[in-house]
C-alpha positions as CSV (number, residue, x, y, z in Angstrom):
1,M,140.8,0.9,12.3
2,H,139.2,4.0,14.2
3,Q,136.8,6.1,12.3
4,S,136.6,9.7,13.4
5,P,133.0,11.5,13.7
6,V,133.3,12.6,10.5
7,T,133.7,10.0,8.3
8,S,131.3,8.4,10.5
9,H,128.8,11.4,10.1
10,R,129.9,11.5,6.5
11,R,128.7,7.8,5.8
12,S,125.1,8.4,8.0
13,S,124.4,11.3,5.6
14,N,125.2,9.1,2.4
15,K,123.1,6.2,3.7
16,L,120.4,9.2,4.6
17,A,120.7,10.6,1.6
18,F,120.3,7.0,-0.4
19,W,117.1,6.0,1.5
20,C,115.4,9.2,0.5
21,S,116.0,9.1,-3.1
22,G,115.1,5.5,-2.8
23,A,112.0,6.7,-1.2
24,L,111.3,9.0,-3.7
25,V,111.7,6.9,-6.6
26,L,109.3,4.5,-4.9
27,F,107.1,7.0,-4.4
28,L,107.3,8.5,-7.9
29,F,106.8,4.9,-9.5
30,L,103.7,4.7,-7.4
31,L,102.2,7.7,-8.3
32,I,102.7,7.1,-12.2
33,F,101.3,3.7,-11.3
34,A,98.3,5.3,-9.9
35,R,98.0,7.9,-12.6
36,F,98.4,4.9,-15.1
37,I,95.0,3.1,-13.3
38,L,92.9,6.3,-12.9
39,L,93.6,7.3,-16.2
40,R,94.2,4.5,-18.2
41,P,92.2,4.9,-21.9
42,G,89.9,2.6,-22.6
43,V,87.7,-0.4,-20.9
44,F,88.9,-2.9,-19.0
45,I,88.0,-5.6,-16.3
46,E,89.4,-5.0,-12.7
47,K,89.3,-7.8,-10.2
48,S,90.1,-7.5,-6.5
49,K,91.8,-10.0,-4.4
50,D,88.3,-11.2,-3.0
51,G,87.6,-12.5,-6.6
52,R,85.1,-10.1,-7.4
53,Y,85.0,-8.2,-10.9
54,Q,83.7,-4.8,-11.9
55,L,84.0,-2.9,-15.4
56,I,86.1,0.0,-15.7
57,V,85.7,2.9,-18.0
58,N,88.4,5.6,-18.4
59,G,89.5,4.9,-15.0
60,R,86.0,4.6,-13.1
61,P,83.6,1.7,-12.4
62,Y,81.1,1.4,-15.0
63,F,77.7,-0.7,-14.0
64,I,76.0,-1.5,-16.7
65,K,71.9,-0.5,-17.0
66,G,71.6,-1.4,-20.8
67,V,68.9,-2.3,-23.4
68,C,68.8,-4.6,-26.2
69,Y,68.1,-2.0,-29.2
70,N,66.6,-2.6,-32.8
71,P,64.2,0.4,-33.1
72,A,62.3,-1.4,-36.4
73,P,59.7,0.8,-37.3
74,I,56.0,-0.7,-37.7
75,G,56.4,-2.4,-41.4
76,A,59.8,-3.0,-41.3
77,G,61.1,-6.6,-40.7
78,Y,64.3,-8.8,-40.2
79,D,66.4,-6.8,-42.3
80,Y,66.0,-3.4,-40.5
81,D,69.1,-1.5,-40.8
82,L,70.0,1.1,-38.2
83,G,72.5,2.7,-39.9
84,E,70.3,3.1,-43.0
85,D,67.4,4.5,-41.2
86,K,67.1,8.4,-42.4
87,S,64.8,8.8,-39.6
88,E,67.2,8.6,-37.0
89,P,65.1,7.3,-34.1
90,W,68.0,7.3,-31.7
91,L,67.4,11.3,-31.4
92,V,64.4,10.1,-29.6
93,D,65.1,7.1,-27.8
94,G,68.5,8.6,-26.5
95,K,66.7,11.0,-25.0
96,L,64.0,8.6,-23.3
97,M,66.8,6.2,-22.5
98,S,69.3,9.0,-20.2
99,E,66.1,10.2,-18.6
100,A,65.5,6.7,-17.5
101,G,69.5,6.1,-16.3
102,V,70.2,3.7,-19.1
103,N,74.1,3.8,-19.8
104,T,74.5,1.3,-22.5
105,I,72.8,0.2,-25.7
106,R,73.4,-3.5,-27.4
107,L,73.2,-3.3,-31.0
108,Y,72.8,-7.6,-32.7
109,K,75.0,-6.7,-35.6
110,S,77.0,-3.8,-37.8
111,S,75.4,-1.9,-41.1
112,D,75.8,-2.0,-44.7
113,N,76.0,2.0,-44.2
114,H,78.9,2.5,-41.8
115,N,79.0,6.4,-41.5
116,G,74.8,5.8,-40.5
117,L,75.8,3.7,-37.8
118,K,78.7,5.8,-36.6
119,K,76.2,8.3,-36.7
120,A,73.7,6.9,-34.4
121,I,76.9,5.6,-32.1
122,G,78.0,9.0,-31.8
123,D,74.8,10.7,-30.6
124,F,74.0,8.4,-28.5
125,Y,77.4,8.9,-26.4
126,E,78.1,12.6,-26.9
127,K,74.5,13.7,-26.6
128,Y,73.2,11.2,-24.1
129,G,76.0,9.8,-22.5
130,I,75.2,6.4,-23.7
131,R,77.7,3.8,-24.8
132,T,77.3,0.8,-27.8
133,A,77.8,-2.6,-26.9
134,L,78.4,-3.7,-30.7
135,G,77.5,-7.4,-32.0
136,H,78.1,-9.9,-34.6
137,W,75.9,-13.1,-35.0
138,L,79.1,-15.1,-36.1
139,G,77.0,-15.8,-39.1
140,F,74.3,-18.2,-37.1
141,W,71.2,-17.2,-39.1
142,E,72.9,-18.2,-42.5
143,Y,70.7,-20.2,-44.6
144,P,71.0,-23.3,-44.5
145,Q,73.2,-23.2,-42.0
146,P,76.1,-21.9,-40.3
147,F,79.1,-24.1,-41.1
148,Y,81.3,-23.9,-38.0
149,A,83.3,-26.9,-39.1
150,D,84.1,-25.4,-42.5
151,P,87.7,-23.7,-43.0
152,E,86.0,-21.5,-45.6
153,F,83.1,-20.1,-43.5
154,R,85.3,-20.0,-40.5
155,E,87.3,-17.6,-42.1
156,R,85.2,-15.6,-43.9
157,I,83.0,-14.4,-40.7
158,K,86.2,-13.9,-39.1
159,K,87.5,-11.4,-41.5
160,E,83.7,-9.8,-41.1
161,V,84.0,-9.3,-37.4
162,L,87.5,-7.9,-37.6
163,E,86.5,-5.6,-40.6
164,M,83.8,-4.7,-38.3
165,V,86.6,-3.8,-35.0
166,K,88.6,-1.8,-37.5
167,T,85.6,0.1,-38.8
168,Y,84.2,1.2,-35.1
169,K,87.1,0.4,-32.9
170,D,88.2,4.4,-32.6
171,E,84.7,5.6,-32.2
172,K,84.4,7.4,-28.9
173,G,81.2,5.2,-28.1
174,I,82.4,1.8,-28.4
175,L,82.0,-0.1,-25.1
176,F,82.8,-3.6,-26.2
177,W,82.3,-6.5,-29.1
178,I,79.9,-9.0,-28.5
179,L,80.4,-12.3,-30.3
180,G,77.3,-14.8,-30.8
181,N,74.2,-14.9,-28.5
182,E,72.9,-18.1,-28.3
183,N,74.9,-20.2,-30.7
184,N,75.6,-23.2,-28.1
185,Y,72.0,-24.4,-29.2
186,S,73.3,-25.6,-32.1
187,F,75.8,-27.9,-31.1
188,S,72.8,-30.3,-29.7
189,G,70.9,-29.6,-32.7
190,R,68.3,-27.7,-31.1
191,V,69.0,-24.4,-33.0
192,N,70.1,-24.3,-36.8
193,P,72.0,-27.8,-36.8
194,W,74.9,-27.7,-38.4
195,V,77.6,-30.3,-40.4
196,C,80.5,-31.4,-38.6
197,P,82.0,-34.4,-40.2
198,E,84.0,-34.8,-37.0
199,A,81.1,-35.0,-35.0
200,D,78.9,-37.3,-36.9
201,K,81.7,-40.1,-36.7
202,A,81.7,-40.1,-33.4
203,E,79.2,-41.7,-30.6
204,V,75.9,-39.8,-29.9
205,S,77.2,-38.9,-26.4
206,E,79.9,-36.7,-27.8
207,Q,78.7,-35.0,-30.8
208,A,77.6,-32.3,-28.6
209,N,81.0,-31.5,-26.9
210,I,82.7,-32.3,-30.1
211,R,80.7,-29.1,-32.0
212,A,81.2,-27.0,-28.4
213,K,85.0,-27.5,-28.7
214,I,85.3,-26.8,-32.7
215,Y,82.9,-23.6,-32.0
216,Y,84.3,-21.9,-28.6
217,S,87.9,-22.9,-30.5
218,F,86.7,-20.5,-33.6
219,V,85.3,-17.8,-30.9
220,N,88.9,-17.6,-29.4
221,E,91.2,-17.6,-32.9
222,I,88.7,-14.5,-33.1
223,A,89.3,-12.9,-29.6
224,R,93.0,-13.1,-29.9
225,E,92.8,-11.3,-33.2
226,I,90.6,-8.6,-31.9
227,H,92.6,-8.0,-29.2
228,K,95.5,-7.9,-31.6
229,I,93.6,-4.9,-33.2
230,D,92.1,-2.9,-30.4
231,P,93.1,-3.5,-27.1
232,N,91.1,-1.0,-25.7
233,H,87.6,-2.9,-26.0
234,P,86.9,-6.6,-24.0
235,V,85.5,-8.9,-25.8
236,V,82.2,-10.8,-24.8
237,L,81.6,-14.3,-25.6
238,G,77.3,-14.3,-26.2
239,N,76.0,-18.0,-24.4
240,G,72.6,-19.4,-23.9
241,E,72.5,-19.8,-20.4
242,L,75.6,-22.0,-18.8
243,G,75.3,-24.5,-21.7
244,Y,78.7,-26.0,-22.6
245,L,80.9,-23.4,-21.0
246,D,82.6,-25.6,-19.1
247,V,84.4,-26.9,-22.8
248,A,84.1,-22.7,-23.3
249,A,86.6,-22.7,-20.1
250,K,89.3,-25.0,-21.6
251,F,88.9,-23.6,-25.5
252,C,88.2,-20.3,-25.1
253,P,90.3,-18.6,-22.5
254,D,90.9,-15.5,-24.1
255,I,87.5,-13.9,-24.1
256,D,87.3,-11.4,-21.5
257,I,83.5,-11.5,-20.3
258,V,80.8,-14.4,-20.4
259,G,77.7,-12.5,-21.6
260,I,74.4,-15.1,-20.7
261,L,71.2,-14.9,-22.7
262,I,68.7,-16.3,-20.0
263,Y,64.7,-16.4,-19.5
264,R,63.8,-17.9,-16.1
265,G,61.1,-15.5,-14.9
266,K,61.6,-13.9,-11.5
267,T,64.9,-15.2,-10.6
268,F,68.4,-16.3,-12.5
269,G,68.8,-19.4,-9.8
270,N,72.3,-20.6,-9.7
271,I,73.7,-18.9,-12.7
272,F,76.2,-16.1,-11.2
273,N,78.1,-18.8,-8.9
274,G,77.2,-21.8,-11.5
275,L,79.6,-19.4,-13.9
276,K,82.1,-19.1,-11.1
277,S,82.6,-22.6,-10.5
278,I,83.2,-23.4,-14.0
279,F,84.6,-20.4,-15.7
280,D,86.2,-17.5,-13.7
281,K,85.3,-14.6,-15.9
282,P,83.2,-11.4,-15.4
283,L,79.6,-12.6,-16.0
284,L,77.2,-9.8,-18.2
285,L,73.5,-11.0,-18.9
286,V,73.3,-9.6,-22.9
287,E,69.7,-10.9,-23.2
288,F,67.0,-11.2,-20.4
289,G,63.9,-9.5,-19.5
290,A,59.8,-10.5,-19.8
291,D,56.5,-9.3,-22.4
292,S,54.1,-7.5,-21.4
293,Y,51.2,-9.6,-22.8
294,N,49.4,-11.9,-20.7
295,S,48.4,-14.8,-22.9
296,F,46.0,-16.1,-20.7
297,K,43.9,-12.9,-20.0
298,K,44.8,-12.0,-23.7
299,A,45.2,-8.4,-22.9
300,E,48.3,-6.4,-22.4
301,D,49.7,-6.8,-18.9
302,E,52.2,-3.5,-17.6
303,E,52.2,-5.0,-14.2
304,M,53.4,-8.4,-15.1
305,Q,56.3,-7.2,-17.1
306,S,56.9,-4.8,-14.6
307,F,57.1,-7.2,-11.4
308,F,59.3,-9.5,-13.4
309,L,62.0,-6.9,-14.5
310,E,62.2,-5.9,-11.1
311,A,62.9,-9.1,-9.1
312,Q,65.4,-10.2,-12.3
313,W,66.9,-6.3,-11.6
314,K,67.3,-7.0,-8.0
315,E,69.0,-10.4,-8.3
316,I,71.6,-8.6,-10.7
317,Y,73.1,-5.8,-8.1
318,K,73.0,-8.5,-5.4
319,N,75.5,-10.2,-7.5
320,S,77.5,-7.3,-8.8
321,G,81.1,-6.4,-7.6
322,F,80.1,-3.6,-5.6
323,A,77.3,-5.5,-3.8
324,K,78.6,-7.0,-0.2
325,D,76.8,-10.0,-0.9
326,G,76.2,-12.3,-3.8
327,A,78.7,-14.0,-6.4
328,G,80.5,-10.7,-6.9
329,N,80.8,-11.5,-10.8
330,C,77.8,-9.5,-12.6
331,L,78.5,-6.3,-14.4
332,G,74.8,-5.7,-15.2
333,G,72.3,-6.3,-18.0
334,L,70.8,-5.9,-20.9
335,I,67.5,-6.0,-21.2
336,F,65.3,-6.9,-24.3
337,E,64.4,-5.2,-25.1
338,W,63.9,-1.5,-25.8
339,S,61.1,-1.3,-28.1
340,D,58.6,-3.7,-29.5
341,E,59.0,-4.8,-32.9
342,W,56.1,-5.6,-34.6
343,W,57.5,-7.9,-37.2
344,K,58.9,-10.9,-35.1
345,H,55.9,-13.3,-34.0
346,N,55.9,-14.7,-38.1
347,S,58.8,-12.9,-39.5
348,D,58.6,-14.1,-42.9
349,N,55.0,-12.8,-43.8
350,S,55.7,-9.5,-44.7
351,V,52.3,-8.6,-44.5
352,N,52.0,-9.4,-40.3
353,W,55.0,-6.9,-40.4
354,K,52.5,-4.0,-39.9
355,V,50.3,-5.9,-37.4
356,H,50.9,-6.2,-33.4
357,D,50.5,-9.8,-32.9
358,T,49.1,-11.0,-29.5
359,E,49.6,-14.7,-30.5
360,A,52.5,-16.4,-28.1
361,G,55.5,-18.3,-29.8
362,W,56.5,-20.8,-27.1
363,S,56.4,-21.5,-23.9
364,Q,58.3,-20.4,-20.4
365,G,56.6,-21.9,-17.0
366,A,58.6,-19.2,-15.2
367,Y,57.0,-16.6,-16.0
368,Y,53.8,-17.8,-14.2
369,F,51.1,-14.9,-14.4
370,D,50.1,-16.6,-17.9
371,N,51.4,-19.9,-18.1
372,K,47.8,-21.4,-17.9
373,A,47.7,-19.8,-21.5
374,E,46.4,-22.6,-24.2
375,K,49.1,-25.3,-24.6
376,N,50.9,-22.9,-22.1
377,L,52.6,-21.0,-24.6
378,N,52.9,-17.2,-22.8
379,M,56.1,-16.0,-24.4
380,N,54.8,-13.1,-27.0
381,E,58.1,-12.1,-29.1
382,E,56.5,-8.5,-30.2
383,W,55.7,-7.3,-26.3
384,F,59.1,-7.3,-24.7
385,G,59.8,-3.4,-24.8
386,I,59.3,-1.5,-21.7
387,V,58.8,1.2,-24.6
388,G,55.9,0.1,-26.9
389,I,55.6,2.1,-30.6
390,S,52.4,3.6,-31.8
391,E,51.5,4.0,-35.5
392,D,50.9,7.6,-35.1
393,K,54.4,9.3,-35.9
394,E,56.1,12.2,-34.3
395,N,58.6,13.2,-36.8
396,G,58.6,10.7,-38.6
397,V,59.4,8.1,-35.6
398,N,56.8,5.8,-34.7
399,K,55.6,7.7,-31.3
400,R,57.1,6.0,-28.0
401,L,54.6,4.7,-25.2
402,P,56.7,4.0,-22.0
403,R,55.5,1.2,-20.1
404,K,55.3,1.0,-16.4
405,A,58.7,-1.5,-16.2
406,Y,60.3,2.1,-17.9
407,Y,59.6,4.4,-14.8
408,M,60.5,1.3,-12.4
409,L,63.9,0.9,-13.9
410,K,64.3,4.7,-13.9
411,K,63.4,4.8,-9.8
412,M,65.9,1.7,-9.4
413,W,68.6,3.3,-11.6
414,E,68.7,6.9,-9.7
415,S,70.6,5.3,-7.2
416,S,73.4,4.5,-9.8
417,S,74.9,6.8,-11.1
418,S,77.9,5.3,-13.2
419,K,78.2,6.3,-17.2
């Protein structure tokens, strides 16, 4: 049938209008999607097409420049509770941290005083722009042992964790949750061995893997429940080095970040690519560092501590998601630790909590400046702070004595302003 020019023109106009309306819808969709990504509240992980990871906080990349924080005053011990500390040391420490470029602290545990800890978290964030990673030991240090194979023990620990999440999830300064620390060292009986009937009946070569399966399944169960309660903050699996993470990859897929505890001296070795090959999750160094006491020279050695920390941070940057080279899976690190703790070497003897002990507690040859000390013991638990503490007090708080490592890190972190 012959079509008039008018009819043809109308059809062309209709097609043009349809195309324009479709383009407009697509544009609006992309605009809304972009706004969602940029303004998406909370904290989440972003993975690029080439497999590199970044942490996103309120729509912006966030690289973790952090410290482990337990500011036990001289004379306090393992039961120190930040939320109960009326001297509010975080007001002194927060200022120093902010000046150095710290943007994150790690707290290993909650507090019996919820309001006190909320004030500390709030002050860190509101006054100094510092966020908090809040953790739970998952019963690892309970006496006589952590019973991860026992349903009642598991239920009690899970309840504790979920109560912690419910209590603190709406605090503006919360960054994410850390579950455990070096709990995997218990699988082989290296630290805090636990009874497990299923493993005890198996061949010796299989016992550790059975315990790993039970433990990581438990952590995954908790992680799933946390996500239901709090979808705005990631869950971190704390783990000693890469041990048993091949098992975690199978039984703990619902965690968001793998948090590695590691003490290897100047270099982290294959830790970044090693994780990538067995459990493709973003990596956070949740505990690492160097002490400032030279056990061979029997003297404080700030140069030694600064040397190791500088080398470690260069590797962290190299393997970050925004670096061109490296594994691209590192979200940053949490140095152990902010300030010295005088109770740690002989933790059961409260008399020693007022003494800055210089006796080393363990050996690690990779810290080679003092590995020729007697019996090769060169790791001094009471000297890991990048800030020392004095018996003199200012406003009720032991005076802070920043070490060379503090100023070195300040200089390094000035180049990265992400908060």
